[in-house]
Biopython code that builds the backbone (N, CA, C, O; Angstrom):
import numpy as np
from Bio.PDB.StructureBuilder import StructureBuilder

atoms = [
    (1, "MET", "N", (-26.817, -15.325, 27.152)),
    (1, "MET", "CA", (-27.285, -16.600, 27.650)),
    (1, "MET", "C", (-26.079, -17.459, 28.045)),
    (1, "MET", "O", (-25.126, -17.600, 27.279)),
    (2, "LYS", "N", (-26.137, -18.019, 29.234)),
    (2, "LYS", "CA", (-25.090, -18.904, 29.729)),
    (2, "LYS", "C", (-25.342, -20.307, 29.183)),
    (2, "LYS", "O", (-26.435, -20.851, 29.342)),
    (3, "VAL", "N", (-24.352, -20.880, 28.552)),
    (3, "VAL", "CA", (-24.541, -22.186, 27.926)),
    (3, "VAL", "C", (-24.518, -23.303, 28.965)),
    (3, "VAL", "O", (-25.482, -24.060, 29.078)),
    (4, "PHE", "N", (-23.435, -23.414, 29.721)),
    (4, "PHE", "CA", (-23.317, -24.499, 30.692)),
    (4, "PHE", "C", (-23.659, -24.011, 32.091)),
    (4, "PHE", "O", (-23.254, -22.924, 32.503)),
    (5, "THR", "N", (-24.406, -24.825, 32.808)),
    (5, "THR", "CA", (-24.741, -24.486, 34.181)),
    (5, "THR", "C", (-23.533, -24.726, 35.078)),
    (5, "THR", "O", (-22.728, -25.619, 34.815)),
    (6, "SER", "N", (-23.409, -23.938, 36.123)),
    (6, "SER", "CA", (-22.384, -24.159, 37.138)),
    (6, "SER", "C", (-22.956, -25.117, 38.166)),
    (6, "SER", "O", (-24.121, -25.003, 38.546)),
    (7, "LEU", "N", (-22.145, -26.056, 38.616)),
    (7, "LEU", "CA", (-22.620, -27.077, 39.546)),
    (7, "LEU", "C", (-22.145, -26.836, 40.970)),
    (7, "LEU", "O", (-21.105, -26.225, 41.214)),
    (8, "TYR", "N", (-22.938, -27.334, 41.886)),
    (8, "TYR", "CA", (-22.603, -27.374, 43.307)),
    (8, "TYR", "C", (-22.904, -28.796, 43.753)),
    (8, "TYR", "O", (-24.053, -29.231, 43.682)),
    (9, "THR", "N", (-21.892, -29.529, 44.212)),
    (9, "THR", "CA", (-22.117, -30.924, 44.575)),
    (9, "THR", "C", (-22.501, -31.053, 46.041)),
    (9, "THR", "O", (-21.853, -30.495, 46.927)),
    (10, "ASP", "N", (-23.565, -31.799, 46.270)),
    (10, "ASP", "CA", (-24.018, -32.109, 47.617)),
    (10, "ASP", "C", (-22.959, -32.985, 48.295)),
    (10, "ASP", "O", (-22.117, -33.590, 47.630)),
    (11, "GLU", "N", (-23.016, -33.042, 49.614)),
    (11, "GLU", "CA", (-22.036, -33.826, 50.370)),
    (11, "GLU", "C", (-22.028, -35.304, 50.010)),
    (11, "GLU", "O", (-21.003, -35.970, 50.152)),
    (12, "ASP", "N", (-23.156, -35.822, 49.546)),
    (12, "ASP", "CA", (-23.227, -37.255, 49.250)),
    (12, "ASP", "C", (-22.599, -37.628, 47.905)),
    (12, "ASP", "O", (-22.542, -38.807, 47.555)),
    (13, "VAL", "N", (-22.138, -36.649, 47.165)),
    (13, "VAL", "CA", (-21.502, -36.898, 45.862)),
    (13, "VAL", "C", (-19.987, -36.993, 46.072)),
    (13, "VAL", "O", (-19.381, -36.106, 46.674)),
    (14, "ALA", "N", (-19.392, -38.059, 45.579)),
    (14, "ALA", "CA", (-17.953, -38.285, 45.747)),
    (14, "ALA", "C", (-17.138, -37.132, 45.157)),
    (14, "ALA", "O", (-17.470, -36.595, 44.100)),
    (15, "TYR", "N", (-16.066, -36.765, 45.860)),
    (15, "TYR", "CA", (-15.189, -35.687, 45.414)),
    (15, "TYR", "C", (-14.635, -35.972, 44.017)),
    (15, "TYR", "O", (-14.438, -35.049, 43.226)),
    (16, "LEU", "N", (-14.386, -37.242, 43.715)),
    (16, "LEU", "CA", (-13.863, -37.611, 42.398)),
    (16, "LEU", "C", (-14.803, -37.171, 41.281)),
    (16, "LEU", "O", (-14.344, -36.827, 40.192)),
    (17, "VAL", "N", (-16.104, -37.177, 41.532)),
    (17, "VAL", "CA", (-17.069, -36.725, 40.521)),
    (17, "VAL", "C", (-16.791, -35.267, 40.164)),
    (17, "VAL", "O", (-16.806, -34.900, 38.989)),
    (18, "SER", "N", (-16.539, -34.437, 41.173)),
    (18, "SER", "CA", (-16.267, -33.016, 40.899)),
    (18, "SER", "C", (-14.971, -32.850, 40.114)),
    (18, "SER", "O", (-14.886, -31.992, 39.236)),
    (19, "ILE", "N", (-13.972, -33.655, 40.420)),
    (19, "ILE", "CA", (-12.706, -33.594, 39.684)),
    (19, "ILE", "C", (-12.920, -33.998, 38.223)),
    (19, "ILE", "O", (-12.428, -33.339, 37.307)),
    (20, "LEU", "N", (-13.658, -35.082, 38.021)),
    (20, "LEU", "CA", (-13.911, -35.556, 36.654)),
    (20, "LEU", "C", (-14.712, -34.542, 35.844)),
    (20, "LEU", "O", (-14.416, -34.307, 34.672)),
    (21, "LEU", "N", (-15.725, -33.941, 36.463)),
    (21, "LEU", "CA", (-16.531, -32.941, 35.751)),
    (21, "LEU", "C", (-15.711, -31.682, 35.468)),
    (21, "LEU", "O", (-15.830, -31.089, 34.395)),
    (22, "SER", "N", (-14.884, -31.275, 36.427)),
    (22, "SER", "CA", (-14.009, -30.113, 36.213)),
    (22, "SER", "C", (-13.039, -30.372, 35.070)),
    (22, "SER", "O", (-12.768, -29.483, 34.264)),
    (23, "SER", "N", (-12.516, -31.593, 35.002)),
    (23, "SER", "CA", (-11.565, -31.926, 33.935)),
    (23, "SER", "C", (-12.231, -31.913, 32.563)),
    (23, "SER", "O", (-11.554, -31.813, 31.540)),
    (24, "ARG", "N", (-13.557, -32.015, 32.545)),
    (24, "ARG", "CA", (-14.310, -31.940, 31.287)),
    (24, "ARG", "C", (-14.749, -30.508, 30.978)),
    (24, "ARG", "O", (-15.506, -30.272, 30.036)),
    (25, "GLY", "N", (-14.270, -29.565, 31.770)),
    (25, "GLY", "CA", (-14.526, -28.159, 31.488)),
    (25, "GLY", "C", (-15.705, -27.541, 32.214)),
    (25, "GLY", "O", (-16.052, -26.389, 31.952)),
    (26, "PHE", "N", (-16.330, -28.282, 33.123)),
    (26, "PHE", "CA", (-17.477, -27.739, 33.848)),
    (26, "PHE", "C", (-17.025, -27.032, 35.121)),
    (26, "PHE", "O", (-16.041, -27.422, 35.748)),
    (27, "ASP", "N", (-17.758, -25.989, 35.490)),
    (27, "ASP", "CA", (-17.500, -25.217, 36.698)),
    (27, "ASP", "C", (-18.183, -25.934, 37.861)),
    (27, "ASP", "O", (-19.411, -25.974, 37.934)),
    (28, "VAL", "N", (-17.385, -26.502, 38.771)),
    (28, "VAL", "CA", (-17.925, -27.307, 39.865)),
    (28, "VAL", "C", (-17.405, -26.790, 41.201)),
    (28, "VAL", "O", (-16.204, -26.591, 41.381)),
    (29, "LEU", "N", (-18.326, -26.577, 42.129)),
    (29, "LEU", "CA", (-18.003, -26.176, 43.496)),
    (29, "LEU", "C", (-18.514, -27.269, 44.422)),
    (29, "LEU", "O", (-19.657, -27.707, 44.294)),
    (30, "THR", "N", (-17.674, -27.714, 45.356)),
    (30, "THR", "CA", (-18.091, -28.745, 46.307)),
    (30, "THR", "C", (-18.545, -28.102, 47.615)),
    (30, "THR", "O", (-18.221, -26.949, 47.901)),
    (31, "THR", "N", (-19.297, -28.862, 48.399)),
    (31, "THR", "CA", (-19.713, -28.359, 49.717)),
    (31, "THR", "C", (-18.490, -28.089, 50.581)),
    (31, "THR", "O", (-18.484, -27.147, 51.374)),
    (32, "LEU", "N", (-17.465, -28.902, 50.433)),
    (32, "LEU", "CA", (-16.246, -28.714, 51.214)),
    (32, "LEU", "C", (-15.581, -27.381, 50.874)),
    (32, "LEU", "O", (-15.216, -26.620, 51.770)),
    (33, "LYS", "N", (-15.424, -27.102, 49.583)),
    (33, "LYS", "CA", (-14.804, -25.834, 49.164)),
    (33, "LYS", "C", (-15.653, -24.630, 49.554)),
    (33, "LYS", "O", (-15.127, -23.552, 49.828)),
    (34, "ALA", "N", (-16.966, -24.821, 49.579)),
    (34, "ALA", "CA", (-17.877, -23.728, 49.943)),
    (34, "ALA", "C", (-18.033, -23.596, 51.455)),
    (34, "ALA", "O", (-18.750, -22.721, 51.941)),
    (35, "GLU", "N", (-17.353, -24.476, 52.195)),
    (35, "GLU", "CA", (-17.442, -24.501, 53.662)),
    (35, "GLU", "C", (-18.883, -24.684, 54.133)),
    (35, "GLU", "O", (-19.332, -24.033, 55.075)),
    (36, "MET", "N", (-19.597, -25.586, 53.456)),
    (36, "MET", "CA", (-21.000, -25.872, 53.786)),
    (36, "MET", "C", (-21.194, -27.299, 54.301)),
    (36, "MET", "O", (-22.328, -27.766, 54.409)),
    (37, "SER", "N", (-20.114, -27.985, 54.613)),
    (37, "SER", "CA", (-20.218, -29.360, 55.112)),
    (37, "SER", "C", (-21.063, -29.400, 56.377)),
    (37, "SER", "O", (-20.952, -28.532, 57.242)),
    (38, "GLY", "N", (-21.912, -30.425, 56.471)),
    (38, "GLY", "CA", (-22.735, -30.619, 57.660)),
    (38, "GLY", "C", (-24.029, -29.833, 57.680)),
    (38, "GLY", "O", (-24.809, -29.963, 58.623)),
    (39, "GLN", "N", (-24.279, -29.018, 56.660)),
    (39, "GLN", "CA", (-25.511, -28.226, 56.613)),
    (39, "GLN", "C", (-26.672, -29.082, 56.108)),
    (39, "GLN", "O", (-26.461, -30.100, 55.448)),
    (40, "SER", "N", (-27.880, -28.669, 56.419)),
    (40, "SER", "CA", (-29.076, -29.409, 56.002)),
    (40, "SER", "C", (-29.269, -29.305, 54.487)),
    (40, "SER", "O", (-28.686, -28.444, 53.829)),
    (41, "ASP", "N", (-30.097, -30.197, 53.956)),
    (41, "ASP", "CA", (-30.406, -30.157, 52.521)),
    (41, "ASP", "C", (-31.032, -28.822, 52.136)),
    (41, "ASP", "O", (-30.724, -28.273, 51.078)),
    (42, "ASP", "N", (-31.903, -28.301, 52.983)),
    (42, "ASP", "CA", (-32.540, -27.007, 52.721)),
    (42, "ASP", "C", (-31.489, -25.902, 52.642)),
    (42, "ASP", "O", (-31.548, -25.045, 51.760)),
    (43, "GLN", "N", (-30.532, -25.923, 53.561)),
    (43, "GLN", "CA", (-29.465, -24.920, 53.541)),
    (43, "GLN", "C", (-28.568, -25.095, 52.313)),
    (43, "GLN", "O", (-28.098, -24.114, 51.737)),
    (44, "GLN", "N", (-28.335, -26.346, 51.919)),
    (44, "GLN", "CA", (-27.507, -26.593, 50.728)),
    (44, "GLN", "C", (-28.179, -26.031, 49.477)),
    (44, "GLN", "O", (-27.529, -25.386, 48.654)),
    (45, "LEU", "N", (-29.482, -26.278, 49.337)),
    (45, "LEU", "CA", (-30.195, -25.767, 48.161)),
    (45, "LEU", "C", (-30.269, -24.243, 48.192)),
    (45, "LEU", "O", (-30.115, -23.591, 47.160)),
    (46, "ALA", "N", (-30.504, -23.680, 49.367)),
    (46, "ALA", "CA", (-30.553, -22.213, 49.488)),
    (46, "ALA", "C", (-29.198, -21.603, 49.112)),
    (46, "ALA", "O", (-29.138, -20.578, 48.432)),
    (47, "TYR", "N", (-28.124, -22.237, 49.556)),
    (47, "TYR", "CA", (-26.794, -21.741, 49.203)),
    (47, "TYR", "C", (-26.573, -21.831, 47.695)),
    (47, "TYR", "O", (-26.132, -20.868, 47.069)),
    (48, "ALA", "N", (-26.880, -22.992, 47.116)),
    (48, "ALA", "CA", (-26.711, -23.165, 45.666)),
    (48, "ALA", "C", (-27.503, -22.104, 44.905)),
    (48, "ALA", "O", (-27.013, -21.536, 43.929)),
    (49, "ALA", "N", (-28.724, -21.842, 45.356)),
    (49, "ALA", "CA", (-29.562, -20.824, 44.708)),
    (49, "ALA", "C", (-28.927, -19.441, 44.842)),
    (49, "ALA", "O", (-28.960, -18.644, 43.905)),
    (50, "SER", "N", (-28.351, -19.161, 46.009)),
    (50, "SER", "CA", (-27.774, -17.829, 46.250)),
    (50, "SER", "C", (-26.547, -17.559, 45.381)),
    (50, "SER", "O", (-26.225, -16.405, 45.103)),
    (51, "VAL", "N", (-25.868, -18.613, 44.956)),
    (51, "VAL", "CA", (-24.691, -18.443, 44.094)),
    (51, "VAL", "C", (-24.981, -18.899, 42.661)),
    (51, "VAL", "O", (-24.066, -19.100, 41.862)),
    (52, "ASN", "N", (-26.271, -19.057, 42.354)),
    (52, "ASN", "CA", (-26.754, -19.413, 41.015)),
    (52, "ASN", "C", (-26.078, -20.664, 40.449)),
    (52, "ASN", "O", (-25.561, -20.664, 39.332)),
    (53, "ARG", "N", (-26.100, -21.723, 41.253)),
    (53, "ARG", "CA", (-25.542, -23.006, 40.836)),
    (53, "ARG", "C", (-26.606, -24.085, 40.922)),
    (53, "ARG", "O", (-27.504, -24.028, 41.762)),
    (54, "CYS", "N", (-26.495, -25.045, 40.062)),
    (54, "CYS", "CA", (-27.355, -26.226, 40.057)),
    (54, "CYS", "C", (-26.744, -27.244, 41.018)),
    (54, "CYS", "O", (-25.548, -27.527, 40.948)),
    (55, "ILE", "N", (-27.558, -27.789, 41.907)),
    (55, "ILE", "CA", (-27.033, -28.764, 42.860)),
    (55, "ILE", "C", (-27.102, -30.170, 42.275)),
    (55, "ILE", "O", (-28.105, -30.559, 41.677)),
    (56, "LEU", "N", (-26.033, -30.916, 42.456)),
    (56, "LEU", "CA", (-25.948, -32.313, 42.036)),
    (56, "LEU", "C", (-25.986, -33.165, 43.291)),
    (56, "LEU", "O", (-25.167, -32.986, 44.192)),
    (57, "THR", "N", (-26.931, -34.090, 43.353)),
    (57, "THR", "CA", (-27.133, -34.898, 44.557)),
    (57, "THR", "C", (-27.563, -36.313, 44.203)),
    (57, "THR", "O", (-27.954, -36.600, 43.072)),
    (58, "HIS", "N", (-27.482, -37.191, 45.199)),
    (58, "HIS", "CA", (-28.036, -38.543, 45.078)),
    (58, "HIS", "C", (-29.334, -38.646, 45.880)),
    (58, "HIS", "O", (-30.027, -39.662, 45.810)),
    (59, "ASN", "N", (-29.659, -37.619, 46.626)),
    (59, "ASN", "CA", (-30.759, -37.632, 47.586)),
    (59, "ASN", "C", (-32.089, -37.251, 46.924)),
    (59, "ASN", "O", (-32.541, -36.111, 47.031)),
    (60, "ARG", "N", (-32.695, -38.203, 46.251)),
    (60, "ARG", "CA", (-33.916, -37.952, 45.485)),
    (60, "ARG", "C", (-35.075, -37.491, 46.348)),
    (60, "ARG", "O", (-35.708, -36.482, 46.040)),
    (61, "VAL", "N", (-35.363, -38.205, 47.417)),
    (61, "VAL", "CA", (-36.566, -37.937, 48.214)),
    (61, "VAL", "C", (-36.560, -36.521, 48.790)),
    (61, "VAL", "O", (-37.527, -35.779, 48.617)),
    (62, "ASP", "N", (-35.490, -36.147, 49.463)),
    (62, "ASP", "CA", (-35.450, -34.825, 50.096)),
    (62, "ASP", "C", (-35.428, -33.690, 49.075)),
    (62, "ASP", "O", (-36.062, -32.656, 49.286)),
    (63, "PHE", "N", (-34.707, -33.873, 47.976)),
    (63, "PHE", "CA", (-34.634, -32.789, 46.999)),
    (63, "PHE", "C", (-35.883, -32.692, 46.130)),
    (63, "PHE", "O", (-36.192, -31.613, 45.624)),
    (64, "GLU", "N", (-36.601, -33.786, 45.947)),
    (64, "GLU", "CA", (-37.926, -33.686, 45.302)),
    (64, "GLU", "C", (-38.840, -32.833, 46.175)),
    (64, "GLU", "O", (-39.533, -31.942, 45.683)),
    (65, "ARG", "N", (-38.832, -33.118, 47.481)),
    (65, "ARG", "CA", (-39.659, -32.364, 48.429)),
    (65, "ARG", "C", (-39.261, -30.885, 48.432)),
    (65, "ARG", "O", (-40.124, -30.008, 48.402)),
    (66, "LEU", "N", (-37.972, -30.614, 48.467)),
    (66, "LEU", "CA", (-37.506, -29.225, 48.461)),
    (66, "LEU", "C", (-37.896, -28.510, 47.171)),
    (66, "LEU", "O", (-38.299, -27.348, 47.202)),
    (67, "HIS", "N", (-37.778, -29.195, 46.047)),
    (67, "HIS", "CA", (-38.165, -28.588, 44.767)),
    (67, "HIS", "C", (-39.642, -28.194, 44.795)),
    (67, "HIS", "O", (-40.000, -27.084, 44.402)),
    (68, "VAL", "N", (-40.490, -29.102, 45.257)),
    (68, "VAL", "CA", (-41.929, -28.815, 45.336)),
    (68, "VAL", "C", (-42.181, -27.636, 46.267)),
    (68, "VAL", "O", (-42.997, -26.770, 45.953)),
    (69, "SER", "N", (-41.498, -27.588, 47.401)),
    (69, "SER", "CA", (-41.712, -26.474, 48.334)),
    (69, "SER", "C", (-41.253, -25.148, 47.725)),
    (69, "SER", "O", (-41.881, -24.116, 47.961)),
    (70, "TYR", "N", (-40.180, -25.158, 46.952)),
    (70, "TYR", "CA", (-39.726, -23.940, 46.267)),
    (70, "TYR", "C", (-40.778, -23.488, 45.257)),
    (70, "TYR", "O", (-41.125, -22.308, 45.206)),
    (71, "VAL", "N", (-41.279, -24.413, 44.463)),
    (71, "VAL", "CA", (-42.284, -24.078, 43.449)),
    (71, "VAL", "C", (-43.530, -23.509, 44.114)),
    (71, "VAL", "O", (-44.051, -22.480, 43.685)),
    (72, "GLU", "N", (-44.009, -24.176, 45.161)),
    (72, "GLU", "CA", (-45.220, -23.720, 45.855)),
    (72, "GLU", "C", (-45.041, -22.351, 46.493)),
    (72, "GLU", "O", (-45.995, -21.578, 46.582)),
    (73, "ALA", "N", (-43.823, -22.046, 46.940)),
    (73, "ALA", "CA", (-43.551, -20.757, 47.583)),
    (73, "ALA", "C", (-43.150, -19.677, 46.579)),
    (73, "ALA", "O", (-42.929, -18.528, 46.962)),
    (74, "GLY", "N", (-43.055, -20.035, 45.301)),
    (74, "GLY", "CA", (-42.647, -19.062, 44.288)),
    (74, "GLY", "C", (-41.164, -18.735, 44.350)),
    (74, "GLY", "O", (-40.732, -17.711, 43.821)),
    (75, "ARG", "N", (-40.384, -19.592, 44.990)),
    (75, "ARG", "CA", (-38.931, -19.399, 45.082)),
    (75, "ARG", "C", (-38.268, -20.090, 43.892)),
    (75, "ARG", "O", (-38.834, -21.011, 43.302)),
    (76, "GLU", "N", (-37.084, -19.643, 43.554)),
    (76, "GLU", "CA", (-36.358, -20.222, 42.427)),
    (76, "GLU", "C", (-35.000, -20.735, 42.875)),
    (76, "GLU", "O", (-34.434, -20.263, 43.861)),
    (77, "HIS", "N", (-34.491, -21.700, 42.141)),
    (77, "HIS", "CA", (-33.160, -22.248, 42.399)),
    (77, "HIS", "C", (-32.472, -22.472, 41.053)),
    (77, "HIS", "O", (-33.105, -22.396, 40.000)),
    (78, "GLY", "N", (-31.192, -22.744, 41.102)),
    (78, "GLY", "CA", (-30.412, -22.917, 39.873)),
    (78, "GLY", "C", (-30.585, -24.256, 39.196)),
    (78, "GLY", "O", (-29.974, -24.516, 38.159)),
    (79, "GLY", "N", (-31.412, -25.108, 39.774)),
    (79, "GLY", "CA", (-31.658, -26.440, 39.232)),
    (79, "GLY", "C", (-31.189, -27.508, 40.197)),
    (79, "GLY", "O", (-30.328, -27.277, 41.045)),
    (80, "ILE", "N", (-31.778, -28.682, 40.047)),
    (80, "ILE", "CA", (-31.407, -29.836, 40.867)),
    (80, "ILE", "C", (-31.228, -31.014, 39.915)),
    (80, "ILE", "O", (-32.133, -31.347, 39.150)),
    (81, "ILE", "N", (-30.065, -31.635, 39.967)),
    (81, "ILE", "CA", (-29.827, -32.860, 39.211)),
    (81, "ILE", "C", (-29.692, -33.989, 40.223)),
    (81, "ILE", "O", (-28.829, -33.957, 41.101)),
    (82, "VAL", "N", (-30.557, -34.984, 40.087)),
    (82, "VAL", "CA", (-30.514, -36.148, 40.969)),
    (82, "VAL", "C", (-30.044, -37.337, 40.154)),
    (82, "VAL", "O", (-30.632, -37.679, 39.128)),
    (83, "THR", "N", (-28.986, -37.956, 40.622)),
    (83, "THR", "CA", (-28.445, -39.129, 39.939)),
    (83, "THR", "C", (-28.249, -40.249, 40.951)),
    (83, "THR", "O", (-27.925, -39.983, 42.108)),
    (84, "PRO", "N", (-28.440, -41.494, 40.536)),
    (84, "PRO", "CA", (-28.242, -42.591, 41.487)),
    (84, "PRO", "C", (-26.771, -42.741, 41.863)),
    (84, "PRO", "O", (-25.877, -42.363, 41.105)),
    (85, "GLN", "N", (-26.542, -43.297, 43.041)),
    (85, "GLN", "CA", (-25.162, -43.575, 43.427)),
    (85, "GLN", "C", (-24.631, -44.657, 42.506)),
    (85, "GLN", "O", (-25.270, -45.687, 42.291)),
    (86, "ASN", "N", (-23.469, -44.405, 41.978)),
    (86, "ASN", "CA", (-22.844, -45.285, 41.008)),
    (86, "ASN", "C", (-21.354, -45.017, 41.115)),
    (86, "ASN", "O", (-20.938, -44.243, 41.977)),
    (87, "ASN", "N", (-20.546, -45.623, 40.278)),
    (87, "ASN", "CA", (-19.129, -45.264, 40.349)),
    (87, "ASN", "C", (-18.961, -43.851, 39.792)),
    (87, "ASN", "O", (-19.743, -43.400, 38.955)),
    (88, "ALA", "N", (-17.944, -43.174, 40.266)),
    (88, "ALA", "CA", (-17.738, -41.762, 39.937)),
    (88, "ALA", "C", (-17.630, -41.523, 38.440)),
    (88, "ALA", "O", (-18.119, -40.510, 37.939)),
    (89, "TYR", "N", (-17.005, -42.426, 37.729)),
    (89, "TYR", "CA", (-16.831, -42.255, 36.286)),
    (89, "TYR", "C", (-18.172, -42.310, 35.557)),
    (89, "TYR", "O", (-18.408, -41.548, 34.619)),
    (90, "GLU", "N", (-19.039, -43.208, 35.988)),
    (90, "GLU", "CA", (-20.361, -43.317, 35.372)),
    (90, "GLU", "C", (-21.209, -42.087, 35.687)),
    (90, "GLU", "O", (-21.915, -41.579, 34.815)),
    (91, "ILE", "N", (-21.145, -41.612, 36.916)),
    (91, "ILE", "CA", (-21.897, -40.407, 37.290)),
    (91, "ILE", "C", (-21.418, -39.225, 36.450)),
    (91, "ILE", "O", (-22.230, -38.496, 35.879)),
    (92, "ALA", "N", (-20.111, -39.036, 36.375)),
    (92, "ALA", "CA", (-19.558, -37.920, 35.598)),
    (92, "ALA", "C", (-19.951, -38.029, 34.127)),
    (92, "ALA", "O", (-20.271, -37.025, 33.490)),
    (93, "ARG", "N", (-19.927, -39.232, 33.596)),
    (93, "ARG", "CA", (-20.306, -39.429, 32.188)),
    (93, "ARG", "C", (-21.759, -39.032, 31.962)),
    (93, "ARG", "O", (-22.070, -38.308, 31.016)),
    (94, "ARG", "N", (-22.645, -39.506, 32.831)),
    (94, "ARG", "CA", (-24.076, -39.243, 32.664)),
    (94, "ARG", "C", (-24.404, -37.764, 32.882)),
    (94, "ARG", "O", (-25.202, -37.187, 32.143)),
    (95, "VAL", "N", (-23.796, -37.159, 33.885)),
    (95, "VAL", "CA", (-24.041, -35.736, 34.150)),
    (95, "VAL", "C", (-23.493, -34.896, 32.998)),
    (95, "VAL", "O", (-24.117, -33.910, 32.606)),
    (96, "SER", "N", (-22.350, -35.267, 32.459)),
    (96, "SER", "CA", (-21.781, -34.547, 31.307)),
    (96, "SER", "C", (-22.729, -34.568, 30.119)),
    (96, "SER", "O", (-22.909, -33.555, 29.442)),
    (97, "ILE", "N", (-23.333, -35.718, 29.868)),
    (97, "ILE", "CA", (-24.302, -35.824, 28.768)),
    (97, "ILE", "C", (-25.447, -34.843, 28.994)),
    (97, "ILE", "O", (-25.849, -34.129, 28.076)),
    (98, "LEU", "N", (-25.967, -34.811, 30.211)),
    (98, "LEU", "CA", (-27.072, -33.902, 30.539)),
    (98, "LEU", "C", (-26.650, -32.441, 30.375)),
    (98, "LEU", "O", (-27.371, -31.649, 29.768)),
    (99, "LEU", "N", (-25.490, -32.090, 30.912)),
    (99, "LEU", "CA", (-25.030, -30.699, 30.847)),
    (99, "LEU", "C", (-24.714, -30.260, 29.421)),
    (99, "LEU", "O", (-24.847, -29.082, 29.090)),
    (100, "ASN", "N", (-24.303, -31.186, 28.587)),
    (100, "ASN", "CA", (-24.046, -30.855, 27.186)),
    (100, "ASN", "C", (-25.332, -30.762, 26.372)),
    (100, "ASN", "O", (-25.352, -30.152, 25.303)),
    (101, "ALA", "N", (-26.401, -31.366, 26.876)),
    (101, "ALA", "CA", (-27.680, -31.368, 26.150)),
    (101, "ALA", "C", (-28.584, -30.197, 26.528)),
    (101, "ALA", "O", (-29.403, -29.759, 25.720)),
    (102, "LEU", "N", (-28.437, -29.687, 27.756)),
    (102, "LEU", "CA", (-29.320, -28.618, 28.245)),
    (102, "LEU", "C", (-28.518, -27.381, 28.616)),
    (102, "LEU", "O", (-27.431, -27.484, 29.184)),
    (103, "THR", "N", (-29.055, -26.220, 28.296)),
    (103, "THR", "CA", (-28.400, -24.974, 28.690)),
    (103, "THR", "C", (-28.686, -24.692, 30.160)),
    (103, "THR", "O", (-29.560, -25.313, 30.765)),
    (104, "ALA", "N", (-27.944, -23.756, 30.719)),
    (104, "ALA", "CA", (-28.173, -23.341, 32.102)),
    (104, "ALA", "C", (-29.601, -22.840, 32.266)),
    (104, "ALA", "O", (-30.237, -23.079, 33.292)),
    (105, "GLU", "N", (-30.098, -22.147, 31.256)),
    (105, "GLU", "CA", (-31.470, -21.626, 31.277)),
    (105, "GLU", "C", (-32.503, -22.754, 31.339)),
    (105, "GLU", "O", (-33.522, -22.636, 32.021)),
    (106, "GLU", "N", (-32.234, -23.839, 30.627)),
    (106, "GLU", "CA", (-33.162, -24.972, 30.606)),
    (106, "GLU", "C", (-33.144, -25.765, 31.912)),
    (106, "GLU", "O", (-34.141, -26.393, 32.268)),
    (107, "ILE", "N", (-32.033, -25.739, 32.618)),
    (107, "ILE", "CA", (-31.917, -26.450, 33.893)),
    (107, "ILE", "C", (-32.425, -25.597, 35.050)),
    (107, "ILE", "O", (-32.880, -26.126, 36.064)),
    (108, "TYR", "N", (-32.345, -24.273, 34.898)),
    (108, "TYR", "CA", (-32.723, -23.347, 35.971)),
    (108, "TYR", "C", (-34.127, -23.657, 36.503)),
    (108, "TYR", "O", (-35.087, -23.758, 35.739)),
    (109, "ASN", "N", (-34.224, -23.804, 37.811)),
    (109, "ASN", "CA", (-35.485, -24.021, 38.521)),
    (109, "ASN", "C", (-36.166, -25.349, 38.169)),
    (109, "ASN", "O", (-37.362, -25.519, 38.408)),
    (110, "GLN", "N", (-35.405, -26.281, 37.602)),
    (110, "GLN", "CA", (-35.957, -27.583, 37.225)),
    (110, "GLN", "C", (-35.382, -28.687, 38.103)),
    (110, "GLN", "O", (-34.289, -28.562, 38.655)),
    (111, "LEU", "N", (-36.140, -29.763, 38.217)),
    (111, "LEU", "CA", (-35.681, -30.981, 38.872)),
    (111, "LEU", "C", (-35.386, -31.981, 37.760)),
    (111, "LEU", "O", (-36.299, -32.444, 37.077)),
    (112, "CYS", "N", (-34.119, -32.309, 37.581)),
    (112, "CYS", "CA", (-33.694, -33.227, 36.524)),
    (112, "CYS", "C", (-33.331, -34.559, 37.160)),
    (112, "CYS", "O", (-32.415, -34.644, 37.978)),
    (113, "MET", "N", (-34.057, -35.592, 36.775)),
    (113, "MET", "CA", (-33.852, -36.913, 37.360)),
    (113, "MET", "C", (-33.165, -37.821, 36.353)),
    (113, "MET", "O", (-33.604, -37.935, 35.209)),
    (114, "ASP", "N", (-32.096, -38.460, 36.776)),
    (114, "ASP", "CA", (-31.468, -39.476, 35.952)),
    (114, "ASP", "C", (-32.474, -40.602, 35.781)),
    (114, "ASP", "O", (-33.152, -40.969, 36.740)),
    (115, "LYS", "N", (-32.582, -41.150, 34.593)),
    (115, "LYS", "CA", (-33.616, -42.150, 34.312)),
    (115, "LYS", "C", (-33.528, -43.370, 35.217)),
    (115, "LYS", "O", (-34.528, -44.067, 35.391)),
    (116, "GLU", "N", (-32.369, -43.650, 35.797)),
    (116, "GLU", "CA", (-32.260, -44.766, 36.734)),
    (116, "GLU", "C", (-33.020, -44.491, 38.025)),
    (116, "GLU", "O", (-33.286, -45.416, 38.792)),
    (117, "ASN", "N", (-33.375, -43.228, 38.277)),
    (117, "ASN", "CA", (-34.114, -42.859, 39.482)),
    (117, "ASN", "C", (-35.611, -42.989, 39.314)),
    (117, "ASN", "O", (-36.342, -42.869, 40.297)),
    (118, "SER", "N", (-36.092, -43.228, 38.123)),
    (118, "SER", "CA", (-37.530, -43.246, 37.860)),
    (118, "SER", "C", (-38.223, -44.371, 38.579)),
    (118, "SER", "O", (-39.438, -44.523, 38.461)),
]
sb = StructureBuilder()
sb.init_structure("model")
sb.init_model(0)
sb.init_chain("A")
sb.init_seg("    ")
for serial, (resi, resn, name, xyz) in enumerate(atoms, 1):
    if name == "N":
        sb.init_residue(resn, " ", resi, " ")
    sb.init_atom(name, np.array(xyz, "f"), 0.0, 1.0, " ", f" {name:<3s}", serial, name[0])
structure = sb.get_structure()
């Protein structure tokens, strides 16, 4: 069982967030490093799923829709974490709490919403 999920940050997530999460020991891949800049949200989620990573995004509306379409189609993804836009340190702190509380298995194929998004 994999304890910590590997992350893939959407383009709308500041690069500093990935640096802060990496410095806390998390495996983080950015869209820039994956050469996926400019791709659609659907392509970003498909890529994250293909490399078994949970996507971190601020884009609640589109990723809620994508999650529902995956569930309805019987498709799976590595998880989606939606967090509100905030300063990078606060985002990294909140995501770290979530990643330390849930295993990769518990995040897999789930839509995890930061409570500020409710």
